Every structure is written in structure tokens, then in C-alpha cells.
Legacy VTK file of the C-alpha trace (Angstrom):
# vtk DataFile Version 3.0
C-alpha trace
ASCII
DATASET POLYDATA
POINTS 416 float
-27.516 126.769 23.111
-23.778 126.015 21.323
-20.800 125.710 23.464
-17.366 126.290 20.952
-14.228 125.441 22.068
-11.475 126.947 20.762
-11.503 130.623 19.037
-8.815 130.854 16.397
-9.759 131.086 12.518
-12.145 127.744 12.747
-13.636 128.064 16.423
-14.637 132.156 15.797
-16.160 131.706 12.340
-18.130 129.278 13.982
-19.209 130.913 16.906
-20.292 134.041 14.737
-21.828 131.818 12.042
-24.231 130.358 14.614
-24.953 133.341 16.155
-25.589 135.088 12.845
-28.064 131.887 12.574
-29.561 133.612 15.880
-28.661 130.696 17.994
-27.605 131.604 21.673
-23.452 130.419 21.898
-20.379 130.085 24.084
-17.307 130.730 23.272
-14.163 128.952 25.163
-10.406 129.580 24.417
-7.263 128.543 27.097
-5.735 131.845 25.634
-6.192 134.641 27.205
-4.651 137.013 25.388
-6.913 136.106 22.315
-10.085 136.147 24.682
-9.327 139.480 26.266
-9.213 140.965 22.713
-11.991 139.086 21.298
-14.078 140.689 25.042
-13.338 144.305 23.559
-14.835 143.390 20.298
-11.559 143.172 18.485
-10.321 140.066 16.238
-6.686 138.690 17.334
-5.838 137.991 13.586
-6.702 139.973 10.086
-10.037 138.299 8.291
-12.054 140.593 6.679
-16.182 141.429 7.634
-15.927 139.487 10.739
-14.975 142.230 13.391
-17.969 143.571 12.345
-20.062 140.875 12.851
-18.514 140.156 16.542
-19.375 143.744 17.315
-23.176 142.769 16.499
-23.092 139.570 18.822
-21.059 140.376 21.446
-22.424 139.743 24.731
-25.921 139.974 22.554
-26.121 136.204 21.723
-22.496 135.754 21.631
-20.339 135.134 25.107
-16.948 134.652 25.822
-16.747 132.733 29.076
-14.263 130.882 30.730
-17.341 129.328 32.945
-17.033 125.786 31.159
-19.940 123.823 33.607
-22.252 126.708 32.491
-21.549 127.031 28.990
-21.727 123.068 29.074
-24.802 122.437 30.942
-26.978 124.937 29.247
-25.860 123.634 25.339
-27.116 120.677 23.089
-23.986 120.726 20.890
-20.457 121.219 21.697
-18.230 121.928 18.911
-14.206 120.947 18.624
-12.722 123.525 17.156
-9.113 123.499 18.449
-5.791 123.274 17.093
-4.378 119.897 15.746
-1.042 120.739 15.291
1.902 118.328 13.784
2.856 115.742 16.388
5.407 112.876 16.280
6.061 111.933 12.939
3.813 113.939 11.341
0.785 112.595 13.107
-1.938 114.535 14.458
-1.460 115.759 17.977
-4.743 115.332 19.402
-3.649 116.765 23.205
-5.560 119.995 23.197
-8.770 117.796 21.702
-8.888 115.443 24.608
-8.639 118.141 27.386
-11.505 120.090 25.454
-13.092 117.332 25.615
-12.200 116.057 29.158
-13.013 119.373 30.396
-16.946 119.297 28.868
-16.652 115.490 29.816
-16.492 116.779 33.305
-19.158 119.329 33.494
-21.942 116.698 32.303
-23.954 116.146 34.977
-27.466 115.252 33.733
-28.983 113.447 31.143
-29.808 115.890 28.427
-28.595 114.171 24.802
-25.775 116.665 23.762
-23.750 115.998 20.645
-19.935 116.273 20.718
-19.064 117.743 17.000
-15.454 117.523 16.276
-14.620 120.521 13.713
-11.083 120.033 14.293
-8.954 118.513 11.543
-8.666 114.904 12.625
-6.905 111.755 10.241
-9.608 109.198 9.079
-10.363 106.416 11.627
-9.339 108.932 14.307
-12.461 108.488 15.929
-13.281 105.304 15.543
-9.997 104.352 16.862
-8.861 107.167 19.652
-11.633 109.277 20.364
-14.577 107.274 21.403
-12.557 104.787 23.095
-11.178 107.799 24.973
-14.937 109.365 25.408
-15.977 105.960 26.609
-13.201 105.840 29.448
-14.074 109.415 31.004
-17.747 109.752 30.376
-20.264 108.472 33.214
-23.072 105.905 32.852
-26.056 108.528 32.813
-23.948 110.906 29.968
-25.772 110.531 26.910
-23.256 111.721 24.351
-23.686 111.306 20.409
-20.297 111.769 18.373
-20.169 113.437 15.078
-17.390 115.347 12.931
-18.213 118.309 11.032
-14.838 119.050 8.513
-14.331 123.182 7.925
-13.391 124.114 4.284
-12.896 127.604 5.599
-9.993 129.603 3.417
-8.366 132.342 5.570
-8.856 135.728 4.512
-12.587 134.554 3.188
-13.864 132.771 6.495
-16.787 134.349 6.562
-18.565 133.941 2.896
-17.404 130.296 3.451
-19.242 129.983 6.269
-22.509 131.764 5.336
-22.289 130.392 1.780
-20.818 127.090 1.702
-20.804 125.162 -0.704
-21.874 121.884 1.291
-22.139 120.680 4.920
-20.767 117.613 5.870
-22.044 115.320 9.052
-20.359 112.459 9.891
-22.307 110.666 12.032
-22.803 107.179 13.273
-25.969 107.664 15.006
-29.432 108.723 13.832
-30.342 111.583 16.506
-26.932 113.258 16.041
-27.803 113.899 12.468
-31.185 114.819 12.898
-29.893 117.328 15.683
-26.972 118.678 13.472
-29.629 118.551 10.307
-31.754 121.016 12.591
-28.919 123.231 13.465
-27.861 123.928 9.985
-30.977 124.141 8.050
-31.615 127.878 8.097
-27.934 128.246 5.886
-30.193 126.822 2.968
-26.990 124.996 1.978
-26.763 121.356 0.412
-26.091 118.730 3.605
-23.841 115.460 3.107
-24.229 113.102 5.878
-22.215 110.353 5.604
-19.728 108.178 8.539
-17.761 109.380 11.000
-14.650 108.012 9.046
-15.896 109.352 5.431
-16.235 112.741 7.301
-12.843 112.553 8.110
-11.232 111.543 4.773
-13.182 114.666 3.144
-11.219 116.770 4.723
-7.963 115.379 4.098
-9.041 114.597 0.316
-9.655 118.150 -0.328
-6.041 119.420 1.477
-4.072 116.672 0.412
-5.220 117.472 -3.397
-4.386 121.322 -2.955
-1.134 120.438 -1.476
-0.601 118.437 -4.522
-1.650 120.694 -7.027
0.761 123.400 -5.265
3.438 121.095 -5.413
3.098 119.771 -9.093
2.745 123.351 -9.991
6.626 124.356 -8.131
7.690 121.225 -10.137
6.518 121.862 -13.177
8.466 125.734 -13.045
11.477 124.435 -11.756
11.496 121.629 -14.847
10.979 124.908 -16.725
13.480 127.519 -15.253
15.851 124.276 -16.125
14.876 123.865 -19.751
15.578 127.875 -20.483
12.977 129.873 -22.792
9.896 128.973 -21.197
7.616 131.902 -19.687
6.144 130.136 -16.924
3.873 132.680 -15.654
2.688 132.947 -19.399
2.022 128.983 -19.735
0.254 128.687 -16.926
-2.006 131.819 -17.359
-2.840 129.532 -20.647
-3.256 126.187 -18.597
-6.161 127.986 -16.652
-8.056 128.527 -20.191
-8.664 125.391 -20.630
-12.472 124.863 -19.470
-11.998 121.886 -17.201
-9.939 124.102 -14.977
-11.442 127.654 -15.474
-14.187 129.084 -13.638
-13.641 126.084 -11.080
-11.791 128.481 -8.767
-8.048 126.096 -8.835
-6.153 128.229 -10.298
-4.787 129.772 -7.456
-3.353 126.083 -6.616
-2.512 124.693 -10.017
0.540 127.890 -10.148
3.795 128.230 -9.028
4.967 130.061 -5.909
7.197 129.403 -2.856
5.433 126.337 -1.840
2.257 125.941 0.508
2.295 126.880 3.947
-0.236 128.586 6.976
-1.448 125.624 8.898
-4.006 123.352 7.317
-1.926 122.114 4.177
0.907 121.459 5.833
-0.343 119.235 8.821
-2.585 117.825 7.052
-0.532 116.131 4.209
1.726 115.445 6.946
-0.814 113.853 8.778
-2.832 111.722 6.099
1.025 110.551 4.924
1.593 109.396 8.834
-1.822 107.780 8.756
-0.923 105.645 5.921
2.507 104.551 7.195
1.084 103.647 10.379
-1.511 101.374 8.061
1.091 99.473 6.254
0.912 102.091 3.053
4.036 104.196 1.777
1.778 106.602 -0.910
4.635 107.448 -3.347
2.641 110.943 -4.601
2.045 112.126 -1.145
5.722 111.310 -0.077
6.795 113.592 -2.851
4.373 115.908 -2.560
5.573 116.879 1.346
9.196 116.824 0.078
8.787 119.370 -2.884
7.222 121.442 -0.739
10.197 121.263 1.599
13.053 121.602 -1.442
11.156 124.565 -2.671
12.300 126.730 -0.345
15.894 125.917 -1.682
15.210 126.307 -4.914
13.589 129.891 -4.340
16.771 130.851 -1.883
19.111 129.925 -4.762
17.145 132.070 -7.631
16.897 135.098 -4.782
20.960 134.989 -4.482
22.153 134.143 -7.958
24.856 136.368 -8.669
25.074 138.486 -5.603
27.651 138.444 -3.005
27.417 137.031 0.151
27.961 141.134 1.399
24.607 141.803 -0.875
21.528 143.211 0.807
18.503 140.628 0.136
15.113 142.604 0.586
12.057 140.126 1.402
8.723 141.134 0.395
5.848 139.571 1.860
5.674 137.609 5.074
2.301 136.379 5.702
1.840 132.806 3.754
-0.912 134.375 1.804
-2.148 137.785 0.979
-5.320 138.875 3.229
-3.997 136.972 5.827
-1.504 137.905 8.779
-1.066 134.456 9.337
2.906 132.966 9.450
2.549 129.587 10.475
4.858 127.538 8.421
5.089 130.213 6.210
7.689 129.659 3.154
8.810 133.180 3.871
10.631 131.604 6.863
12.176 128.825 5.264
13.059 130.897 2.100
15.106 133.463 4.701
16.585 130.587 6.608
17.779 129.184 3.526
19.821 132.660 2.493
21.444 132.440 5.775
22.502 129.133 5.251
23.723 130.469 1.899
25.539 132.868 4.097
23.348 135.533 3.690
22.769 137.840 6.649
21.851 140.986 5.110
18.278 140.359 5.339
15.327 143.088 4.730
11.910 142.414 5.371
8.520 144.112 4.577
4.354 142.907 5.131
1.750 144.800 5.161
0.303 143.310 8.635
2.599 140.177 9.286
5.335 141.530 10.730
4.449 141.512 14.425
2.990 137.936 14.064
6.615 137.442 11.984
8.465 138.298 14.976
6.587 136.568 17.284
6.400 133.336 15.910
10.283 132.856 14.424
12.392 135.015 17.202
15.425 132.991 16.171
15.069 134.335 12.689
16.996 137.794 12.666
15.833 140.533 9.614
15.830 144.152 9.591
12.458 145.126 9.034
11.223 147.838 6.741
8.150 150.258 7.246
6.901 150.086 3.263
7.592 148.177 0.375
9.200 151.362 -0.834
11.689 151.740 1.547
12.588 148.070 1.542
13.363 148.962 -1.866
15.664 151.588 -1.479
17.974 149.422 1.188
17.963 146.288 -1.223
20.387 145.255 -3.421
17.546 142.230 -4.609
14.218 142.078 -3.887
12.123 139.324 -3.613
8.177 139.152 -3.703
7.262 136.081 -1.453
3.627 136.780 -1.061
1.305 138.263 -3.916
0.446 141.142 -1.807
-1.570 143.296 -4.389
0.509 146.687 -3.942
3.664 144.658 -4.822
2.643 145.104 -8.785
4.016 148.235 -7.803
7.530 147.463 -7.262
8.857 147.781 -10.433
7.921 151.406 -10.931
11.026 151.543 -8.174
13.747 151.401 -10.056
15.780 148.712 -11.916
16.844 146.728 -8.853
16.776 143.250 -9.978
13.595 141.810 -9.071
12.900 138.305 -7.902
9.139 137.504 -8.984
8.679 134.287 -6.526
5.031 134.539 -7.120
5.059 134.855 -11.048
2.454 138.209 -9.922
4.482 140.950 -12.373
2.540 142.419 -15.419
0.255 139.042 -15.386
-3.519 138.829 -15.218
LINES 1 417
416 0 1 2 3 4 5 6 7 8 9 10 11 12 13 14 15 16 17 18 19 20 21 22 23 24 25 26 27 28 29 30 31 32 33 34 35 36 37 38 39 40 41 42 43 44 45 46 47 48 49 50 51 52 53 54 55 56 57 58 59 60 61 62 63 64 65 66 67 68 69 70 71 72 73 74 75 76 77 78 79 80 81 82 83 84 85 86 87 88 89 90 91 92 93 94 95 96 97 98 99 100 101 102 103 104 105 106 107 108 109 110 111 112 113 114 115 116 117 118 119 120 121 122 123 124 125 126 127 128 129 130 131 132 133 134 135 136 137 138 139 140 141 142 143 144 145 146 147 148 149 150 151 152 153 154 155 156 157 158 159 160 161 162 163 164 165 166 167 168 169 170 171 172 173 174 175 176 177 178 179 180 181 182 183 184 185 186 187 188 189 190 191 192 193 194 195 196 197 198 199 200 201 202 203 204 205 206 207 208 209 210 211 212 213 214 215 216 217 218 219 220 221 222 223 224 225 226 227 228 229 230 231 232 233 234 235 236 237 238 239 240 241 242 243 244 245 246 247 248 249 250 251 252 253 254 255 256 257 258 259 260 261 262 263 264 265 266 267 268 269 270 271 272 273 274 275 276 277 278 279 280 281 282 283 284 285 286 287 288 289 290 291 292 293 294 295 296 297 298 299 300 301 302 303 304 305 306 307 308 309 310 311 312 313 314 315 316 317 318 319 320 321 322 323 324 325 326 327 328 329 330 331 332 333 334 335 336 337 338 339 340 341 342 343 344 345 346 347 348 349 350 351 352 353 354 355 356 357 358 359 360 361 362 363 364 365 366 367 368 369 370 371 372 373 374 375 376 377 378 379 380 381 382 383 384 385 386 387 388 389 390 391 392 393 394 395 396 397 398 399 400 401 402 403 404 405 406 407 408 409 410 411 412 413 414 415
């Protein structure tokens, strides 16, 4: 049996993935609103395919519970999929992870060997320097525990396919028993399993996310240079770049393409956390530093582009509030930064529309005053200038609505 702490995108996908493989799975989350929604067979966020999977396994071999002692006692595998958000100076905040671990340790009363598996993203060397000492300070002499990390590579909007059809499974283990148990757990997926040290497993996750963040900021910087030079069709240039056989077919084109900057949960916090970790070790990595600075600066560039030539009383329409299409996630979304920059420039008559993320945006950013529109067409009608901030497919129709100024911040119109 498997217990999963944290039922957000990663935790719920993990729990349902193991249930899909035939294991009995307990799911635990401190957010009572979230667990109540899940108990009713619904998802608390937008994620294709997963609601059907939830309804198939809920109360059959996937059980949402508040009874931590029962879940932990009956489990050989305990997965931690809780948040590790920004902390002081950009460092990863391990508060939720330590809290979940402490709850599990307090529930273990026998000598059964269990693997504590950290799927939460933590900077390299965190297990060795922080997790292991924490567990040693809390565990009893009779508790037999293995510690492993198992980084996730899930894309929001594609979580289910990314779990069931992963490119590889990474197991960061420093003991053979934990490694063998986790190999047995994952073998039914038929996906290549790579066993590495704990710190290597942690590093691979950051290696991946900081590369993606770098590609996004590089592309945005190049588009800014192109705009400054003038006479350059940015979208054409990047689409032709994608034809290079070194890029085409490797699914990196959505990152090597300019837009509004990276957002969401993973790339911002992981890029900052790795930079903070490097700084703590006495290294000042200039590329990562500039990647972060470029991303922060991007909102100002976009806001000036939207407002260029517009009187301060103009009605500005923002199309898209989620950080990416096919998701209602607005955490660290570029839209929030862009709207704030517009307000700083003196533009306060701002309308916004998103197909799925309106409520989430208001919940996460109650201080950002926007006027909601009921549809893209309604927003177009009340706006003097319209900016496409999230690349929802339906926004390709915007030019057909009339001849108003459209700022295509995602370079998506009339392009393949």
C-alpha cells in the first residue's frame, strides 16, 4: 500500500497513477476544501483526463483520509508531494515537507521497513544536509526507514500522460533496500528506471527546470533585441529556427519561443532556489542570475508594448490570466505582473478574460483590480487595445472581431 501526502497536481497524479497500477493508495491533504471536492469525485483544478480516473478509483483502491496513523501503518511507501514554495532569499521553504514527515514519523509504531519518498522538489544536497538530520532527530530507535527522492516531470495540462508515459523514472537512493522496493513499485509501467544518488536525483530536477527557464528568458531577450533593431518578423524567425533538425521533433519549441515570461509553480521557484543554493555555496552563477532578472523585467517590457501610444484613460483588455493554456493555474502568472506594471504606468481601466481561470485569479490576487469580461468577444467590445497574454487557442479568432489594436504578446496569430 502507498500513502501520498499532498493532493495537488503532483500528489493527485501520483496517487491515481499508483491506483491505476492496481495498488491500494491513501491520499492525505491538509486543505479541507480540496479534500471535500475530491471526495465528491471532482478535481479542485483543471487537468484533462484525471477526473475520469479519479471517479474510477475513488473508494475502490484510492482512499482520501484524515487518519494518518492508519494510512502510514498500512503502507510500505510514503510519498511526499507537498509544496516547497519560495522562502527567504528565494530558497525552497521546507516547512510543509517537515510537517508532513513529522506526522508520518509520529504514526510509525512497528519495525516494518518503509521508504519515505520525496517527490516534492528540493534543491540538491537538501536530503543529505537537512532531511536526514531532521528524520534522525525525530525517529525512534525501532523505526526502520529508507529515504529516497523521486523527482517529477509533469506538465500541467498533461499530467496523466506524463505519469503513465514518462520518458524515465529517476530514483535517488543511497541504500539498496529502498532502491529495490521502488523498482518493484514502478516496474509495471514499463518505463526506463534510472537509479542515482540522492543528491544526483535532486540535481536532475533542477537541471531540467532551470534549462527550460533559461530557454524561455533567452527567447524573450532575443525578441526584445529584434524589436529594438526593427524590421524583424519575430514569429517567423523563431518558427524557422524550429525547423533546425537539432531542435525539431524534440518538443522544446514551446520553450525556445518568446512570450510573457515563465510563470506557474515550478520554473520560478526552482530557478530561484538553485540560484540561492549556489550562492549559499559561494558561487554566483551569472546565467541563472540573468535568467531570473530577464523574467522579472519581461512584464515591464510587455506592459510598455501594450500601452504604447495609448492615453492613460484607455480601456486595456487582457486576454488570458493562467500562466499557460489548458490550465487554470495562476501562481506567479505573467498576467498578474503585467497588469501591475500597467497600473504603475497609470493605466487603471483594465478588463480581463480567461476561459477557466477567472475565479482562481481573483482568489490569488484579490488586490489586483480588474473588470471581468464574460467572453473574449465581450472584452474586445469594451477595450481600446487588446493584449493576448495566454495562448488559448480560441484567441486566434480575435482579429476577426474588428480593427482594434491587438498586441500579440504570445506571437500566436496567423502562425503555424
